[in-house]
N, CA, C and O atoms as a DFTB+ gen file, in Angstrom:
284 C
 N C O
     1  1      99.743      99.345      91.935
     2  2      99.054      98.873      93.198
     3  2      98.644      99.748      94.270
     4  3      99.665      99.598      94.942
     5  1      97.934     100.557      94.963
     6  2      98.412     101.344      96.170
     7  2      98.786     100.551      97.120
     8  3      98.227      99.465      97.268
     9  1      99.855     100.983      97.971
    10  2     100.712     100.640      99.131
    11  2     100.084     100.500     100.337
    12  3      99.961      99.499     101.043
    13  1      99.571     101.996     100.539
    14  2      99.075     102.697     101.822
    15  2      98.450     104.169     101.614
    16  3      98.986     105.140     101.080
    17  1      96.931     104.042     102.290
    18  2      96.706     105.083     101.933
    19  2      97.164     106.500     103.030
    20  3      97.363     106.247     104.218
    21  1      97.283     107.761     102.587
    22  2      97.972     108.691     103.587
    23  2      97.205     109.227     104.653
    24  3      97.619     109.992     105.525
    25  1      95.953     108.732     104.512
    26  2      94.832     109.188     105.494
    27  2      94.083     107.867     105.803
    28  3      93.955     106.888     105.067
    29  1      93.516     108.103     107.326
    30  2      92.645     106.579     108.080
    31  2      91.506     107.191     108.189
    32  3      91.438     108.402     108.398
    33  1      90.154     106.177     108.019
    34  2      89.076     106.755     108.733
    35  2      88.577     107.761     109.936
    36  3      88.542     107.343     111.094
    37  1      88.370     108.485     109.759
    38  2      87.911     109.275     111.240
    39  2      88.861     110.436     110.952
    40  3      88.635     111.317     111.782
    41  1      89.702     110.742     110.222
    42  2      90.829     111.554     110.100
    43  2      90.092     113.250     109.467
    44  3      89.272     113.226     108.549
    45  1      90.440     114.311     109.974
    46  2      89.911     115.252     109.399
    47  2      91.063     116.216     108.608
    48  3      92.180     116.668     108.859
    49  1      90.229     116.239     107.656
    50  2      90.952     116.911     106.731
    51  2      90.636     118.252     106.049
    52  3      89.589     118.764     106.444
    53  1      91.250     118.865     105.203
    54  2      90.440     120.239     104.346
    55  2      91.271     119.970     102.883
    56  3      92.381     119.498     102.634
    57  1      90.241     120.476     102.098
    58  2      90.291     120.707     100.867
    59  2      91.423     121.773     100.102
    60  3      91.532     122.976     100.342
    61  1      92.165     121.037      99.191
    62  2      93.542     122.045      98.864
    63  2      93.060     122.420      97.320
    64  3      92.077     121.857      96.839
    65  1      93.737     123.301      96.658
    66  2      93.322     123.760      95.342
    67  2      94.043     122.501      94.461
    68  3      94.920     121.722      94.835
    69  1      93.465     122.575      93.370
    70  2      94.406     121.889      92.362
    71  2      95.186     122.873      91.603
    72  3      94.592     123.739      90.960
    73  1      96.156     122.827      91.617
    74  2      97.517     123.323      91.149
    75  2      96.936     123.780      89.763
    76  3      96.617     124.961      89.626
    77  1      96.771     122.799      88.628
    78  2      96.443     122.779      87.552
    79  2      95.168     123.558      87.290
    80  3      94.792     123.871      86.161
    81  1      94.665     123.787      88.181
    82  2      93.181     124.508      88.071
    83  2      92.277     123.329      87.723
    84  3      91.098     123.680      87.783
    85  1      92.429     122.058      87.382
    86  2      91.502     121.298      86.358
    87  2      90.351     121.075      87.636
    88  3      89.261     120.914      87.087
    89  1      90.247     121.029      88.662
    90  2      89.048     121.313      89.389
    91  2      88.943     122.333      90.467
    92  3      89.610     122.498      91.489
    93  1      87.973     122.943      89.989
    94  2      87.784     124.236      90.841
    95  2      87.187     123.807      92.527
    96  3      86.523     122.775      92.627
    97  1      87.382     124.394      93.411
    98  2      87.070     124.177      94.630
    99  2      86.662     125.647      95.185
   100  3      87.498     126.514      95.439
   101  1      85.447     125.787      95.316
   102  2      84.932     127.218      96.176
   103  2      85.527     127.229      97.249
   104  3      85.683     126.252      97.980
   105  1      86.076     128.799      97.522
   106  2      86.456     128.943      98.944
   107  2      85.923     128.952      99.963
   108  3      86.622     129.148     100.957
   109  1      84.479     128.746     100.118
   110  2      83.567     128.205     100.853
   111  2      83.819     126.746     101.422
   112  3      83.892     126.442     102.613
   113  1      83.914     126.064     100.532
   114  2      84.618     124.648     100.331
   115  2      85.921     124.447     101.284
   116  3      85.954     123.750     102.299
   117  1      86.598     124.932     100.935
   118  2      88.055     125.136     101.264
   119  2      88.399     125.305     102.453
   120  3      89.303     124.738     103.067
   121  1      87.348     126.452     102.961
   122  2      87.254     126.718     104.746
   123  2      86.652     125.847     105.445
   124  3      86.661     126.051     106.658
   125  1      85.824     124.408     104.854
   126  2      85.220     123.617     105.824
   127  2      86.231     122.512     106.008
   128  3      87.095     122.152     105.209
   129  1      85.923     121.975     107.378
   130  2      86.593     120.862     107.700
   131  2      85.790     119.614     107.465
   132  3      84.590     119.567     107.735
   133  1      86.727     118.198     106.759
   134  2      85.936     117.003     106.413
   135  2      86.137     115.944     107.130
   136  3      87.283     115.918     107.579
   137  1      85.429     114.972     107.454
   138  2      86.214     113.674     108.075
   139  2      86.299     112.634     106.992
   140  3      85.243     112.642     106.360
   141  1      86.924     111.978     106.655
   142  2      87.227     110.834     106.363
   143  2      85.898     109.837     106.497
   144  3      85.611     109.389     107.607
   145  1      85.137     109.522     105.381
   146  2      84.087     108.728     106.045
   147  2      84.626     106.636     105.359
   148  3      84.529     105.508     105.842
   149  1      85.084     107.170     104.218
   150  2      85.376     105.968     103.458
   151  2      86.809     106.309     102.927
   152  3      87.307     107.433     102.854
   153  1      87.421     105.012     102.542
   154  2      88.572     104.816     101.578
   155  2      88.185     103.837     100.411
   156  3      87.768     102.685     100.538
   157  1      88.393     104.483      99.329
   158  2      87.350     103.991      97.950
   159  2      88.579     102.682      97.825
   160  3      89.796     102.864      97.826
   161  1      88.014     101.627      97.744
   162  2      89.006     100.491      97.266
   163  2      89.514     100.910      95.666
   164  3      88.785     101.506      94.873
   165  1      90.574     100.575      95.446
   166  2      91.190     100.871      94.333
   167  2      91.671     102.076      94.182
   168  3      91.679     102.725      95.229
   169  1      92.156     102.714      93.074
   170  2      93.318     103.656      93.090
   171  2      92.660     104.487      91.872
   172  3      91.709     104.040      91.231
   173  1      93.193     105.599      91.644
   174  2      93.011     106.562      90.573
   175  2      94.468     107.184      90.420
   176  3      94.877     108.128      91.095
   177  1      95.000     106.695      89.694
   178  2      96.673     107.601      89.131
   179  2      97.333     107.629      90.047
   180  3      98.021     108.604      90.345
   181  1      97.250     106.160      90.949
   182  2      98.378     106.056      91.957
   183  2      98.053     106.648      93.539
   184  3      98.845     106.573      94.478
   185  1      96.700     107.245      93.586
   186  2      96.122     107.713      94.893
   187  2      94.939     107.187      95.147
   188  3      94.076     106.720      94.403
   189  1      95.024     107.358      96.601
   190  2      93.480     106.961      97.141
   191  2      92.448     107.832      96.776
   192  3      92.643     108.973      96.356
   193  1      91.354     107.310      96.929
   194  2      90.214     108.001      96.615
   195  2      89.689     107.737      97.937
   196  3      89.679     106.673      98.555
   197  1      89.064     109.374      98.419
   198  2      88.289     109.028      99.750
   199  2      86.790     109.246      99.510
   200  3      86.365     109.485      98.380
   201  1      86.014     109.164     100.556
   202  2      84.864     109.744     100.633
   203  2      84.645     110.443     102.136
   204  3      84.632     109.984     103.279
   205  1      84.474     111.826     101.550
   206  2      84.625     112.719     102.499
   207  2      83.313     113.642     103.327
   208  3      82.376     113.978     102.604
   209  1      83.272     113.924     104.381
   210  2      81.958     114.647     104.753
   211  2      82.129     115.754     105.782
   212  3      82.972     115.739     106.678
   213  1      81.321     116.628     105.578
   214  2      81.232     117.961     106.401
   215  2      80.078     117.958     107.008
   216  3      79.120     117.486     106.395
   217  1      79.892     118.483     108.358
   218  2      78.690     118.691     109.078
   219  2      77.670     120.140     108.513
   220  3      76.554     120.586     108.779
   221  1      78.612     120.440     107.760
   222  2      78.038     121.475     106.998
   223  2      77.281     121.416     105.439
   224  3      76.493     122.181     104.884
   225  1      77.826     120.315     105.086
   226  2      76.723     119.700     103.892
   227  2      76.203     118.873     104.299
   228  3      76.403     118.404     105.419
   229  1      75.074     118.329     103.161
   230  2      74.439     117.425     103.643
   231  2      74.547     116.307     102.402
   232  3      73.585     115.720     101.907
   233  1      76.024     116.148     101.999
   234  2      76.081     115.490     100.999
   235  2      77.699     114.664     100.890
   236  3      78.544     115.546     101.039
   237  1      78.095     113.867     100.769
   238  2      79.250     113.310     100.664
   239  2      80.287     113.574      99.162
   240  3      79.834     113.600      98.018
   241  1      81.718     113.748      99.533
   242  2      82.267     114.070      98.238
   243  2      83.180     113.158      97.792
   244  3      83.968     112.987      98.722
   245  1      83.442     112.581      96.994
   246  2      84.645     111.902      96.619
   247  2      85.839     112.752      95.972
   248  3      85.786     113.649      95.131
   249  1      86.906     112.196      96.620
   250  2      87.953     113.680      96.638
   251  2      89.084     112.619      96.275
   252  3      89.010     111.498      96.778
   253  1      90.165     112.953      95.384
   254  2      91.838     112.560      95.380
   255  2      92.370     112.959      96.494
   256  3      92.137     113.962      97.168
   257  1      93.295     111.876      96.681
   258  2      94.237     112.005      97.809
   259  2      94.911     113.272      97.503
   260  3      94.860     114.168      98.346
   261  1      95.435     113.424      96.579
   262  2      96.267     115.138      96.163
   263  2      95.354     116.697      96.540
   264  3      95.842     117.827      96.545
   265  1      93.982     116.331      96.819
   266  2      93.271     117.464      96.864
   267  2      93.047     117.633      98.408
   268  3      92.256     118.518      98.732
   269  1      93.558     117.000      99.262
   270  2      93.085     117.079     100.877
   271  2      94.648     117.049     101.514
   272  3      95.601     116.405     101.075
   273  1      94.616     117.919     102.649
   274  2      95.665     118.186     103.596
   275  2      95.226     117.914     105.190
   276  3      94.070     118.200     105.500
   277  1      95.842     117.541     105.884
   278  2      95.637     117.064     107.366
   279  2      95.031     118.264     107.846
   280  3      95.732     119.247     107.607
   281  1      93.905     118.528     108.476
   282  2      93.388     119.571     109.065
   283  2      93.668     120.318     110.517
   284  3      93.020     121.315     110.834
């Protein structure tokens, strides 16, 4: 069970590359700053899942905690 999420609602974050290259992130996406708009109930592989949104994109993204860093 998830004890505590690393990020909070409203936090500003950046995407980080997946070391195993299983999820490809375009360099333009890595340059953006995103806001945490929802912490998804539950967990995946022991990590929180977040909905994030950038002012420069029209859609939200669902991202595992390991793919985020504080902006």
